[in-house]
MIDOSE-1310 file (N, C-alpha, C; in nm, 2 decimals, decimal comma, always signed):
residues 293
mqip	-4,68/+3,75/+9,96/-4,76/+3,83/+9,87/-4,69/+3,83/+9,73; -4,76/+3,81/+9,62/-4,70/+3,81/+9,49/-4,67/+3,96/+9,45; -4,56/+3,98/+9,38/-4,52/+4,11/+9,33/-4,61/+4,13/+9,20; -4,68/+4,24/+9,19/-4,76/+4,26/+9,07/-4,67/+4,28/+8,95
fkti	-4,73/+4,24/+8,84/-4,66/+4,26/+8,71/-4,70/+4,40/+8,66; -4,60/+4,47/+8,60/-4,62/+4,60/+8,54/-4,62/+4,60/+8,39; -4,51/+4,54/+8,34/-4,50/+4,53/+8,19/-4,51/+4,39/+8,15; -4,60/+4,36/+8,05/-4,62/+4,22/+8,01/-4,59/+4,21/+7,86
gilg	-4,52/+4,11/+7,82/-4,49/+4,09/+7,68/-4,58/+3,99/+7,62; -4,60/+4,00/+7,49/-4,68/+3,90/+7,42/-4,60/+3,84/+7,30; -4,59/+3,71/+7,30/-4,52/+3,64/+7,19/-4,61/+3,54/+7,13; -4,64/+3,55/+7,00/-4,73/+3,45/+6,94/-4,65/+3,36/+6,84
kpnd	-4,71/+3,25/+6,80/-4,65/+3,17/+6,70/-4,63/+3,24/+6,57; -4,50/+3,25/+6,52/-4,47/+3,33/+6,41/-4,54/+3,28/+6,28; -4,57/+3,37/+6,19/-4,63/+3,34/+6,06/-4,75/+3,25/+6,06; -4,84/+3,28/+6,16/-4,96/+3,20/+6,17/-5,08/+3,30/+6,19
pgia	-5,15/+3,33/+6,08/-5,27/+3,42/+6,09/-5,37/+3,37/+6,19; -5,37/+3,24/+6,21/-5,47/+3,18/+6,30/-5,47/+3,22/+6,44; -5,36/+3,29/+6,48/-5,35/+3,34/+6,62/-5,41/+3,48/+6,64; -5,46/+3,54/+6,53/-5,50/+3,68/+6,53/-5,61/+3,71/+6,63
ktln	-5,71/+3,63/+6,63/-5,83/+3,65/+6,71/-5,79/+3,65/+6,86; -5,71/+3,54/+6,90/-5,67/+3,53/+7,04/-5,58/+3,64/+7,08; -5,49/+3,68/+6,99/-5,39/+3,79/+7,02/-5,47/+3,92/+7,04; -5,57/+3,95/+6,96/-5,65/+4,07/+6,98/-5,73/+4,07/+7,11
vlfg	-5,78/+3,96/+7,15/-5,85/+3,95/+7,28/-5,75/+3,97/+7,39; -5,64/+3,90/+7,38/-5,53/+3,91/+7,49/-5,48/+4,06/+7,50; -5,45/+4,12/+7,39/-5,39/+4,25/+7,39/-5,50/+4,35/+7,44; -5,62/+4,34/+7,40/-5,73/+4,43/+7,44/-5,75/+4,43/+7,59
ylkq	-5,74/+4,31/+7,65/-5,75/+4,30/+7,80/-5,63/+4,35/+7,87; -5,51/+4,31/+7,83/-5,39/+4,35/+7,90/-5,37/+4,50/+7,89; -5,40/+4,56/+7,78/-5,37/+4,70/+7,76/-5,46/+4,79/+7,85; -5,57/+4,74/+7,90/-5,65/+4,81/+8,00/-5,58/+4,83/+8,14
hydv	-5,49/+4,73/+8,17/-5,43/+4,73/+8,30/-5,28/+4,73/+8,31; -5,21/+4,71/+8,20/-5,07/+4,70/+8,21/-5,00/+4,77/+8,09; -4,87/+4,79/+8,10/-4,79/+4,83/+7,99/-4,76/+4,70/+7,91; -4,78/+4,70/+7,78/-4,77/+4,58/+7,70/-4,67/+4,61/+7,58
ivai	-4,59/+4,51/+7,57/-4,49/+4,51/+7,46/-4,51/+4,38/+7,38; -4,52/+4,39/+7,24/-4,56/+4,28/+7,16/-4,44/+4,25/+7,07; -4,41/+4,12/+7,05/-4,31/+4,08/+6,96/-4,35/+4,12/+6,82; -4,25/+4,17/+6,74/-4,28/+4,23/+6,61/-4,36/+4,14/+6,52
dsaa	-4,33/+4,01/+6,52/-4,40/+3,92/+6,43/-4,55/+3,91/+6,47; -4,58/+3,92/+6,60/-4,71/+3,91/+6,65/-4,79/+4,04/+6,63; -4,72/+4,15/+6,64/-4,79/+4,29/+6,63/-4,86/+4,30/+6,50; -4,82/+4,23/+6,40/-4,88/+4,25/+6,26/-5,02/+4,19/+6,27
yidh	-5,06/+4,11/+6,36/-5,19/+4,05/+6,37/-5,29/+4,12/+6,46; -5,24/+4,23/+6,53/-5,32/+4,30/+6,63/-5,38/+4,43/+6,57; -5,51/+4,44/+6,58/-5,58/+4,56/+6,52/-5,57/+4,68/+6,60; -5,55/+4,67/+6,73/-5,54/+4,79/+6,82/-5,42/+4,87/+6,79
qpiv	-5,44/+5,00/+6,81/-5,32/+5,09/+6,79/-5,33/+5,20/+6,91; -5,22/+5,25/+6,95/-5,08/+5,22/+6,90/-5,03/+5,09/+6,97; -4,93/+5,03/+6,92/-4,86/+4,91/+6,98/-4,72/+4,94/+7,00; -4,67/+4,91/+7,11/-4,52/+4,91/+7,14/-4,47/+4,77/+7,11
scva	-4,37/+4,76/+7,02/-4,32/+4,63/+6,98/-4,17/+4,62/+6,98; -4,12/+4,50/+6,98/-3,97/+4,48/+6,98/-3,95/+4,34/+6,92; -3,82/+4,31/+6,89/-3,79/+4,18/+6,85/-3,81/+4,08/+6,97; -3,84/+3,96/+6,94/-3,87/+3,87/+7,05/-3,76/+3,85/+7,15
eqlg	-3,64/+3,86/+7,10/-3,52/+3,84/+7,19/-3,51/+3,94/+7,30; -3,58/+4,06/+7,28/-3,57/+4,16/+7,38/-3,68/+4,16/+7,49; -3,78/+4,07/+7,47/-3,89/+4,07/+7,56/-3,85/+4,04/+7,70; -3,76/+3,94/+7,72/-3,71/+3,91/+7,86/-3,65/+4,02/+7,93
qrcd	-3,58/+4,10/+7,85/-3,51/+4,22/+7,91/-3,60/+4,33/+7,95; -3,71/+4,34/+7,88/-3,80/+4,46/+7,89/-3,93/+4,43/+7,97; -3,96/+4,31/+8,00/-4,09/+4,27/+8,06/-4,07/+4,20/+8,19; -4,18/+4,21/+8,27/-4,19/+4,13/+8,40/-4,25/+4,00/+8,38
lvvm	-4,32/+3,98/+8,27/-4,39/+3,85/+8,24/-4,41/+3,85/+8,09; -4,40/+3,72/+8,03/-4,43/+3,70/+7,89/-4,55/+3,61/+7,88; -4,65/+3,65/+7,80/-4,76/+3,56/+7,77/-4,75/+3,51/+7,63; -4,73/+3,38/+7,61/-4,72/+3,33/+7,47/-4,84/+3,27/+7,42
vggd	-4,87/+3,28/+7,29/-4,99/+3,22/+7,23/-4,94/+3,13/+7,12; -4,98/+3,00/+7,13/-4,93/+2,90/+7,03/-4,93/+2,76/+7,10; -4,84/+2,68/+7,06/-4,82/+2,55/+7,11/-4,69/+2,54/+7,19; -4,66/+2,41/+7,22/-4,53/+2,39/+7,30/-4,41/+2,44/+7,22
gtfl	-4,41/+2,43/+7,09/-4,30/+2,48/+7,01/-4,28/+2,63/+7,04; -4,38/+2,71/+7,04/-4,37/+2,85/+7,06/-4,33/+2,88/+7,21; -4,37/+2,79/+7,30/-4,33/+2,80/+7,44/-4,18/+2,79/+7,45; -4,12/+2,70/+7,37/-3,97/+2,68/+7,38/-3,90/+2,81/+7,33
saar	-3,96/+2,88/+7,24/-3,90/+3,00/+7,19/-3,91/+3,11/+7,30; -4,03/+3,11/+7,37/-4,05/+3,21/+7,48/-3,95/+3,18/+7,59; -3,93/+3,05/+7,62/-3,83/+3,02/+7,73/-3,69/+3,07/+7,70; -3,65/+3,06/+7,58/-3,52/+3,10/+7,54/-3,50/+3,25/+7,57
vtad	-3,60/+3,33/+7,55/-3,58/+3,48/+7,56/-3,61/+3,53/+7,70; -3,66/+3,44/+7,79/-3,69/+3,49/+7,93/-3,60/+3,43/+8,04; -3,55/+3,31/+8,02/-3,48/+3,24/+8,13/-3,36/+3,33/+8,18; -3,28/+3,39/+8,10/-3,17/+3,46/+8,15/-3,21/+3,58/+8,24
fdvp	-3,33/+3,63/+8,22/-3,38/+3,75/+8,29/-3,47/+3,71/+8,41; -3,49/+3,58/+8,43/-3,57/+3,53/+8,54/-3,72/+3,58/+8,53; -3,76/+3,59/+8,41/-3,90/+3,63/+8,37/-3,99/+3,51/+8,35; -4,10/+3,50/+8,42/-4,19/+3,39/+8,40/-4,27/+3,39/+8,27
vigv	-4,32/+3,28/+8,23/-4,40/+3,26/+8,11/-4,53/+3,20/+8,14; -4,64/+3,25/+8,08/-4,77/+3,20/+8,08/-4,81/+3,15/+7,94; -4,86/+3,03/+7,92/-4,89/+2,98/+7,79/-5,04/+2,97/+7,76; -5,08/+3,03/+7,65/-5,22/+3,02/+7,59/-5,21/+2,92/+7,48
nlgr	-5,28/+2,81/+7,49/-5,27/+2,69/+7,40/-5,35/+2,70/+7,28; -5,28/+2,72/+7,16/-5,35/+2,71/+7,03/-5,29/+2,59/+6,95; -5,21/+2,51/+7,02/-5,14/+2,39/+6,96/-5,23/+2,27/+6,97; -5,16/+2,15/+6,96/-5,23/+2,02/+6,97/-5,22/+1,96/+7,10
lgfl	-5,09/+1,93/+7,14/-5,07/+1,86/+7,27/-5,08/+1,95/+7,39; -4,99/+2,05/+7,39/-5,00/+2,15/+7,50/-4,96/+2,10/+7,64; -4,85/+2,03/+7,65/-4,80/+1,99/+7,78/-4,75/+2,11/+7,86; -4,71/+2,22/+7,80/-4,65/+2,33/+7,87/-4,74/+2,45/+7,87
vdis	-4,84/+2,46/+7,78/-4,93/+2,57/+7,77/-5,07/+2,53/+7,80; -5,13/+2,59/+7,91/-5,25/+2,52/+7,96/-5,37/+2,62/+7,98; -5,37/+2,74/+7,92/-5,48/+2,82/+7,92/-5,55/+2,81/+7,78; -5,68/+2,78/+7,78/-5,75/+2,77/+7,66/-5,79/+2,91/+7,62
pndl	-5,79/+2,95/+7,49/-5,84/+3,08/+7,44/-5,98/+3,11/+7,49; -6,06/+3,00/+7,52/-6,20/+3,02/+7,57/-6,20/+3,07/+7,71; -6,09/+3,06/+7,78/-6,08/+3,10/+7,92/-6,03/+3,24/+7,93; -5,99/+3,30/+7,82/-5,95/+3,44/+7,82/-6,07/+3,54/+7,83
pdkl	-6,06/+3,64/+7,91/-5,95/+3,68/+7,99/-5,96/+3,64/+8,14; -6,07/+3,57/+8,17/-6,10/+3,54/+8,31/-5,99/+3,47/+8,39; -5,95/+3,35/+8,33/-5,85/+3,27/+8,40/-5,71/+3,35/+8,41; -5,68/+3,42/+8,30/-5,56/+3,50/+8,30/-5,57/+3,61/+8,41
hrml	-5,68/+3,67/+8,42/-5,70/+3,78/+8,52/-5,67/+3,73/+8,66; -5,72/+3,61/+8,70/-5,69/+3,55/+8,83/-5,54/+3,53/+8,85; -5,48/+3,48/+8,74/-5,33/+3,45/+8,75/-5,26/+3,58/+8,78; -5,30/+3,68/+8,71/-5,22/+3,81/+8,72/-5,25/+3,88/+8,85
qghy	-5,35/+3,83/+8,92/-5,38/+3,88/+9,06/-5,30/+3,80/+9,16; -5,22/+3,70/+9,12/-5,14/+3,62/+9,21/-5,19/+3,48/+9,23; -5,30/+3,44/+9,17/-5,36/+3,31/+9,19/-5,30/+3,21/+9,09; -5,18/+3,16/+9,11/-5,12/+3,07/+9,02/-5,02/+2,98/+9,09
ieek	-4,98/+2,88/+9,01/-4,88/+2,78/+9,06/-4,75/+2,80/+8,98; -4,64/+2,82/+9,04/-4,52/+2,84/+8,96/-4,43/+2,71/+8,96; -4,38/+2,68/+8,85/-4,28/+2,57/+8,83/-4,15/+2,63/+8,77; -4,04/+2,57/+8,81/-3,91/+2,60/+8,75/-3,86/+2,48/+8,68
rsil	-3,84/+2,49/+8,55/-3,80/+2,38/+8,46/-3,65/+2,40/+8,42; -3,57/+2,29/+8,43/-3,43/+2,30/+8,40/-3,41/+2,31/+8,24; -3,30/+2,37/+8,21/-3,26/+2,39/+8,07/-3,12/+2,32/+8,05; -3,10/+2,27/+7,93/-2,97/+2,22/+7,90/-2,88/+2,32/+7,82
hakv	-2,75/+2,30/+7,84/-2,65/+2,39/+7,76/-2,56/+2,29/+7,69; -2,55/+2,31/+7,56/-2,47/+2,22/+7,48/-2,36/+2,30/+7,41; -2,24/+2,24/+7,41/-2,12/+2,31/+7,35/-2,06/+2,21/+7,25; -2,03/+2,25/+7,13/-1,96/+2,17/+7,03/-1,82/+2,21/+7,03
irnk	-1,73/+2,12/+7,06/-1,58/+2,16/+7,08/-1,50/+2,09/+6,97; -1,42/+2,17/+6,90/-1,34/+2,13/+6,79/-1,20/+2,18/+6,81; -1,10/+2,10/+6,81/-0,96/+2,14/+6,84/-0,95/+2,23/+6,96; -1,02/+2,18/+7,07/-1,02/+2,25/+7,20/-1,08/+2,39/+7,20
qiih	-1,16/+2,42/+7,09/-1,22/+2,55/+7,08/-1,37/+2,53/+7,07; -1,45/+2,61/+7,14/-1,60/+2,60/+7,13/-1,64/+2,67/+7,00; -1,70/+2,58/+6,91/-1,74/+2,64/+6,78/-1,89/+2,67/+6,77; -1,96/+2,62/+6,87/-2,11/+2,65/+6,87/-2,16/+2,61/+7,01
eeta	-2,25/+2,69/+7,06/-2,32/+2,66/+7,19/-2,46/+2,70/+7,18; -2,55/+2,62/+7,24/-2,69/+2,65/+7,23/-2,76/+2,59/+7,36; -2,88/+2,64/+7,39/-2,96/+2,59/+7,50/-3,08/+2,51/+7,45; -3,13/+2,43/+7,54/-3,24/+2,34/+7,50/-3,33/+2,32/+7,62
vnev	-3,46/+2,35/+7,61/-3,56/+2,32/+7,71/-3,60/+2,17/+7,71; -3,62/+2,12/+7,60/-3,66/+1,98/+7,59/-3,55/+1,88/+7,58; -3,47/+1,89/+7,48/-3,36/+1,79/+7,46/-3,25/+1,84/+7,37; -3,13/+1,78/+7,39/-3,03/+1,78/+7,29/-3,02/+1,64/+7,22
aihr	-3,02/+1,64/+7,09/-3,02/+1,51/+7,02/-2,91/+1,51/+6,92; -2,84/+1,40/+6,92/-2,73/+1,37/+6,82/-2,78/+1,27/+6,72; -2,78/+1,30/+6,59/-2,83/+1,21/+6,49/-2,72/+1,18/+6,38; -2,73/+1,07/+6,32/-2,65/+1,04/+6,20/-2,71/+1,14/+6,09
wvtp	-2,62/+1,18/+6,00/-2,67/+1,29/+5,91/-2,61/+1,26/+5,77; -2,70/+1,25/+5,67/-2,67/+1,23/+5,53/-2,58/+1,10/+5,51; -2,62/+1,00/+5,58/-2,55/+0,87/+5,57/-2,65/+0,76/+5,60; -2,64/+0,65/+5,53/-2,72/+0,53/+5,57/-2,66/+0,45/+5,69
smie	-2,54/+0,48/+5,72/-2,47/+0,41/+5,83/-2,50/+0,46/+5,97; -2,50/+0,37/+6,06/-2,51/+0,41/+6,20/-2,38/+0,49/+6,24; -2,40/+0,56/+6,35/-2,28/+0,63/+6,41/-2,25/+0,56/+6,54; -2,12/+0,56/+6,58/-2,08/+0,50/+6,70/-2,05/+0,61/+6,80
ivtk	-2,13/+0,62/+6,91/-2,13/+0,73/+7,00/-2,07/+0,68/+7,13; -1,97/+0,75/+7,18/-1,91/+0,72/+7,31/-1,96/+0,83/+7,41; -2,01/+0,78/+7,52/-2,07/+0,86/+7,62/-1,99/+0,85/+7,76; -1,96/+0,97/+7,81/-1,90/+0,98/+7,94/-1,99/+1,06/+8,03
idnv	-2,00/+1,02/+8,16/-2,07/+1,09/+8,26/-1,98/+1,14/+8,37; -1,96/+1,27/+8,38/-1,86/+1,32/+8,48/-1,72/+1,26/+8,45; -1,69/+1,25/+8,33/-1,56/+1,20/+8,28/-1,54/+1,05/+8,31; -1,65/+0,98/+8,34/-1,64/+0,83/+8,36/-1,71/+0,77/+8,25
flns	-1,65/+0,67/+8,18/-1,70/+0,60/+8,07/-1,83/+0,53/+8,10; -1,94/+0,56/+8,02/-2,07/+0,49/+8,04/-2,08/+0,38/+7,94; -2,07/+0,41/+7,81/-2,08/+0,31/+7,70/-2,04/+0,36/+7,57; -2,03/+0,27/+7,48/-2,01/+0,30/+7,34/-2,12/+0,23/+7,26
qrsd	-2,20/+0,30/+7,18/-2,31/+0,24/+7,12/-2,32/+0,28/+6,97; -2,35/+0,18/+6,89/-2,38/+0,20/+6,75/-2,53/+0,22/+6,73; -2,57/+0,33/+6,68/-2,72/+0,36/+6,67/-2,74/+0,47/+6,57; -2,86/+0,51/+6,56/-2,90/+0,63/+6,47/-2,87/+0,76/+6,55
glii	-2,85/+0,75/+6,68/-2,83/+0,87/+6,75/-2,86/+0,86/+6,90; -2,86/+0,97/+6,97/-2,88/+0,97/+7,11/-2,96/+1,10/+7,15; -3,06/+1,08/+7,24/-3,13/+1,20/+7,30/-3,09/+1,22/+7,44; -3,06/+1,34/+7,48/-3,04/+1,38/+7,62/-3,15/+1,47/+7,65
stpt	-3,24/+1,43/+7,74/-3,37/+1,50/+7,76/-3,38/+1,54/+7,91; -3,44/+1,66/+7,92/-3,48/+1,71/+8,05/-3,61/+1,64/+8,09; -3,66/+1,66/+8,22/-3,79/+1,61/+8,25/-3,90/+1,68/+8,16; -3,88/+1,80/+8,13/-3,98/+1,87/+8,04/-3,98/+1,80/+7,90
gsta	-3,87/+1,76/+7,85/-3,86/+1,70/+7,72/-3,89/+1,55/+7,72; -3,91/+1,49/+7,84/-3,94/+1,35/+7,85/-4,08/+1,31/+7,79; -4,17/+1,41/+7,77/-4,30/+1,39/+7,70/-4,29/+1,43/+7,56; -4,17/+1,46/+7,51/-4,16/+1,50/+7,37/-4,09/+1,40/+7,29
ysls	-3,98/+1,43/+7,22/-3,90/+1,34/+7,13/-3,86/+1,22/+7,21; -3,81/+1,23/+7,33/-3,77/+1,12/+7,41/-3,88/+1,02/+7,43; -4,00/+1,06/+7,45/-4,11/+0,97/+7,47/-4,14/+0,89/+7,35; -4,13/+0,95/+7,23/-4,16/+0,88/+7,11/-4,05/+0,78/+7,07
aggp	-3,93/+0,80/+7,13/-3,82/+0,71/+7,11/-3,81/+0,60/+7,22; -3,91/+0,59/+7,30/-3,92/+0,49/+7,40/-3,86/+0,52/+7,54; -3,84/+0,65/+7,57/-3,79/+0,69/+7,70/-3,90/+0,70/+7,80; -3,86/+0,71/+7,93/-3,96/+0,72/+8,03/-4,01/+0,86/+8,05
ilhp	-4,13/+0,87/+8,11/-4,18/+1,01/+8,15/-4,12/+1,04/+8,29; -4,06/+1,16/+8,29/-4,00/+1,21/+8,42/-4,09/+1,31/+8,48; -4,12/+1,31/+8,61/-4,20/+1,42/+8,67/-4,12/+1,55/+8,66; -4,18/+1,66/+8,63/-4,11/+1,79/+8,62/-4,03/+1,83/+8,74
alna	-4,06/+1,78/+8,86/-3,99/+1,82/+8,98/-3,86/+1,75/+9,00; -3,83/+1,64/+8,92/-3,71/+1,56/+8,94/-3,59/+1,64/+8,89; -3,48/+1,63/+8,96/-3,35/+1,68/+8,92/-3,28/+1,57/+8,84; -3,33/+1,55/+8,72/-3,28/+1,43/+8,65/-3,28/+1,46/+8,50
lvlv	-3,20/+1,38/+8,43/-3,19/+1,37/+8,28/-3,21/+1,23/+8,24; -3,26/+1,21/+8,12/-3,27/+1,08/+8,06/-3,19/+1,07/+7,93; -3,11/+0,97/+7,91/-3,04/+0,94/+7,79/-3,11/+0,83/+7,71; -3,15/+0,86/+7,59/-3,23/+0,76/+7,52/-3,17/+0,73/+7,38
plnp	-3,12/+0,61/+7,36/-3,06/+0,58/+7,23/-3,17/+0,57/+7,12; -3,13/+0,61/+7,00/-3,22/+0,60/+6,88/-3,18/+0,48/+6,80; -3,27/+0,38/+6,80/-3,25/+0,26/+6,72/-3,11/+0,20/+6,74; -3,08/+0,16/+6,86/-2,95/+0,10/+6,89/-2,93/-0,03/+6,82
htls	-2,81/-0,06/+6,78/-2,78/-0,19/+6,72/-2,79/-0,30/+6,82; -2,75/-0,27/+6,94/-2,76/-0,37/+7,05/-2,89/-0,34/+7,13; -2,98/-0,44/+7,12/-3,12/-0,42/+7,18/-3,12/-0,40/+7,33; -3,01/-0,45/+7,39/-3,00/-0,43/+7,54/-2,96/-0,29/+7,58
nrpi	-2,93/-0,21/+7,48/-2,89/-0,07/+7,52/-3,02/+0,01/+7,54; -3,05/+0,04/+7,66/-3,18/+0,10/+7,70/-3,16/+0,24/+7,76; -3,27/+0,32/+7,77/-3,26/+0,45/+7,83/-3,20/+0,44/+7,98; -3,13/+0,55/+8,02/-3,08/+0,55/+8,15/-3,11/+0,69/+8,21
vidd	-3,15/+0,70/+8,33/-3,18/+0,83/+8,40/-3,06/+0,86/+8,49; -3,01/+0,98/+8,49/-2,90/+1,03/+8,57/-2,93/+1,16/+8,63; -2,85/+1,20/+8,73/-2,87/+1,33/+8,80/-2,84/+1,44/+8,70; -2,92/+1,55/+8,71/-2,90/+1,66/+8,62/-2,78/+1,75/+8,65
saei	-2,71/+1,72/+8,76/-2,59/+1,80/+8,79/-2,47/+1,74/+8,71; -2,48/+1,63/+8,64/-2,37/+1,56/+8,57/-2,33/+1,64/+8,44; -2,21/+1,62/+8,41/-2,16/+1,67/+8,28/-2,15/+1,55/+8,19; -2,22/+1,56/+8,07/-2,23/+1,46/+7,97/-2,13/+1,49/+7,86
eisf	-2,04/+1,40/+7,82/-1,95/+1,42/+7,71/-1,98/+1,32/+7,60; -2,01/+1,37/+7,48/-2,03/+1,28/+7,37/-1,92/+1,30/+7,27; -1,86/+1,18/+7,23/-1,77/+1,18/+7,12/-1,80/+1,07/+7,03; -1,72/+1,05/+6,92/-1,75/+0,95/+6,82/-1,63/+0,86/+6,80
cqtk	-1,67/+0,74/+6,76/-1,56/+0,64/+6,73/-1,59/+0,58/+6,60; -1,53/+0,63/+6,49/-1,56/+0,59/+6,36/-1,43/+0,56/+6,29; -1,43/+0,47/+6,19/-1,31/+0,45/+6,10/-1,31/+0,54/+5,98; -1,42/+0,61/+5,95/-1,42/+0,70/+5,84/-1,50/+0,82/+5,88
qina	-1,48/+0,93/+5,81/-1,55/+1,06/+5,84/-1,70/+1,04/+5,81; -1,78/+1,06/+5,91/-1,93/+1,07/+5,89/-1,98/+1,19/+5,97; -2,04/+1,28/+5,91/-2,09/+1,40/+5,98/-2,21/+1,36/+6,06; -2,23/+1,43/+6,17/-2,35/+1,42/+6,26/-2,43/+1,55/+6,26
lvtc	-2,55/+1,54/+6,31/-2,63/+1,66/+6,32/-2,67/+1,66/+6,47; -2,65/+1,78/+6,53/-2,70/+1,80/+6,67/-2,81/+1,90/+6,67; -2,92/+1,87/+6,74/-3,04/+1,96/+6,75/-3,06/+1,99/+6,89; -3,09/+2,12/+6,92/-3,12/+2,17/+7,05/-3,27/+2,22/+7,04
dhie	-3,36/+2,14/+7,09/-3,50/+2,16/+7,06/-3,52/+2,16/+6,90; -3,56/+2,27/+6,85/-3,58/+2,28/+6,70/-3,47/+2,35/+6,63; -3,36/+2,38/+6,70/-3,24/+2,45/+6,64/-3,14/+2,35/+6,60; -3,10/+2,35/+6,47/-3,00/+2,25/+6,42/-2,86/+2,30/+6,42
ipdv	-2,77/+2,22/+6,46/-2,63/+2,25/+6,45/-2,57/+2,14/+6,35; -2,56/+2,17/+6,22/-2,51/+2,07/+6,12/-2,36/+2,06/+6,12; -2,31/+1,97/+6,04/-2,17/+1,95/+6,01/-2,09/+1,93/+6,13; -2,14/+1,85/+6,23/-2,06/+1,81/+6,34/-1,97/+1,69/+6,29
lisd	-1,84/+1,71/+6,32/-1,74/+1,61/+6,27/-1,72/+1,50/+6,37; -1,67/+1,38/+6,33/-1,64/+1,27/+6,42/-1,53/+1,31/+6,52; -1,45/+1,41/+6,48/-1,34/+1,45/+6,58/-1,39/+1,55/+6,68; -1,52/+1,60/+6,67/-1,57/+1,69/+6,77/-1,62/+1,62/+6,89
kiii	-1,63/+1,70/+7,00/-1,69/+1,66/+7,12/-1,81/+1,75/+7,15; -1,91/+1,69/+7,21/-2,03/+1,76/+7,26/-2,04/+1,75/+7,41; -2,03/+1,87/+7,47/-2,04/+1,87/+7,62/-2,18/+1,93/+7,66; -2,25/+1,85/+7,74/-2,39/+1,89/+7,78/-2,40/+1,90/+7,93
tkyp	-2,44/+2,02/+7,98/-2,46/+2,04/+8,12/-2,59/+2,11/+8,15; -2,62/+2,12/+8,27/-2,74/+2,20/+8,31/-2,72/+2,34/+8,30; -2,80/+2,42/+8,24/-2,79/+2,56/+8,23/-2,81/+2,63/+8,37; -2,74/+2,73/+8,40/-2,75/+2,79/+8,54/-2,89/+2,85/+8,57
kpvr	-2,96/+2,89/+8,46/-3,09/+2,96/+8,48/-3,20/+2,86/+8,44; -3,31/+2,84/+8,52/-3,42/+2,76/+8,47/-3,52/+2,85/+8,40; -3,62/+2,79/+8,34/-3,73/+2,87/+8,29/-3,85/+2,86/+8,39; -3,91/+2,97/+8,42/-4,02/+2,98/+8,51/-4,15/+2,98/+8,44
ilhp	-4,24/+2,88/+8,48/-4,37/+2,87/+8,42/-4,48/+2,90/+8,52; -4,58/+2,98/+8,48/-4,69/+3,00/+8,57/-4,81/+2,93/+8,52; -4,87/+2,84/+8,60/-4,99/+2,77/+8,57/-5,11/+2,82/+8,65; -5,23/+2,80/+8,59/-5,35/+2,83/+8,67/-5,36/+2,75/+8,80
eghd	-5,43/+2,80/+8,90/-5,46/+2,72/+9,02/-5,53/+2,58/+8,98; -5,49/+2,48/+9,05/-5,55/+2,35/+9,02/-5,47/+2,27/+8,91; -5,36/+2,33/+8,86/-5,28/+2,26/+8,77/-5,23/+2,12/+8,82; -5,25/+2,02/+8,74/-5,23/+1,88/+8,78/-5,15/+1,81/+8,67
ffqi	-5,02/+1,78/+8,69/-4,94/+1,72/+8,59/-5,00/+1,58/+8,54; -5,05/+1,50/+8,64/-5,10/+1,37/+8,61/-5,23/+1,38/+8,53; -5,31/+1,48/+8,55/-5,43/+1,50/+8,47/-5,39/+1,53/+8,33; -5,29/+1,61/+8,31/-5,24/+1,65/+8,18/-5,20/+1,52/+8,11
lrtk	-5,12/+1,43/+8,17/-5,08/+1,31/+8,11/-5,20/+1,23/+8,07; -5,30/+1,21/+8,16/-5,42/+1,14/+8,12/-5,49/+1,19/+8,00; -5,50/+1,33/+8,00/-5,57/+1,39/+7,89/-5,50/+1,39/+7,76; -5,37/+1,43/+7,76/-5,29/+1,44/+7,64/-5,25/+1,31/+7,58
lnws	-5,23/+1,21/+7,66/-5,19/+1,08/+7,62/-5,30/+0,98/+7,61; -5,42/+1,02/+7,63/-5,54/+0,94/+7,61/-5,54/+0,82/+7,70; -5,49/+0,83/+7,82/-5,49/+0,72/+7,92/-5,63/+0,70/+7,96; -5,68/+0,58/+7,96/-5,82/+0,55/+7,99/-5,83/+0,53/+8,14
ggyp	-5,96/+0,53/+8,18/-5,99/+0,50/+8,32/-6,01/+0,63/+8,40; -6,11/+0,63/+8,48/-6,13/+0,74/+8,58/-6,08/+0,71/+8,71; -6,11/+0,79/+8,81/-6,07/+0,77/+8,94/-6,15/+0,66/+9,00; -6,08/+0,56/+9,06/-6,15/+0,44/+9,12/-6,24/+0,48/+9,24
n	-6,36/+0,41/+9,25/-6,45/+0,44/+9,36/-6,40/+0,36/+9,48
């Protein structure tokens, strides 16, 4: 039997007045049945009063469930504030692709009501943890739901990236960069760079080179329990840029190391009954053809 939710948080796409109608419908329904806390940025678009609000970073600590309104980018923000507290996320899709958010505003509140009564499918998606190490000290660390990407930055030259897996040398490549993607991120940046689509249930990561100098340098899939170490092999100082989803870590030096591991806490996603990953691929990627007779 599912444990009922008591306090539900709402997180909307920031600085987007287009979410106001959906937020008001969502808040009006939830307020009748639950305690509701709204992220401050989203509270400004809700007409109902009074509203209990907090900064988005506190939602995971204060709520049993977070419902986010927006696209996959907003979902990534919701995942960051909920994973450490083992709080699930439901996505209402106002974006374009919506691989992670699968309730249409037209289905509110009926479909959400059924989910809140326990009629849902739960997924756990892995998260990456990246550390930038300089002179044996951690100077920055960040999490990523989709991918960690290393790019050449403010230079026309390629960067030479040395990759180790569990302290075993994999390769040295000259390229524009490297993407380390989770199965969730395999339908995002990794896919556009030529990487494979990984089923969300796989305990795997994919490493995808960006425009490698050697064309035989292809994506490789590894176990997600591995520790990935990235370093640089250059004859002159060239800065690199590391991104964790949409968060940038600039001014990475060629003497730095980047250590990437699986984060101990996954993000929990609740989908409506009948959720079908392959149907989502067919719809979002415009794959043709129906079910054969």
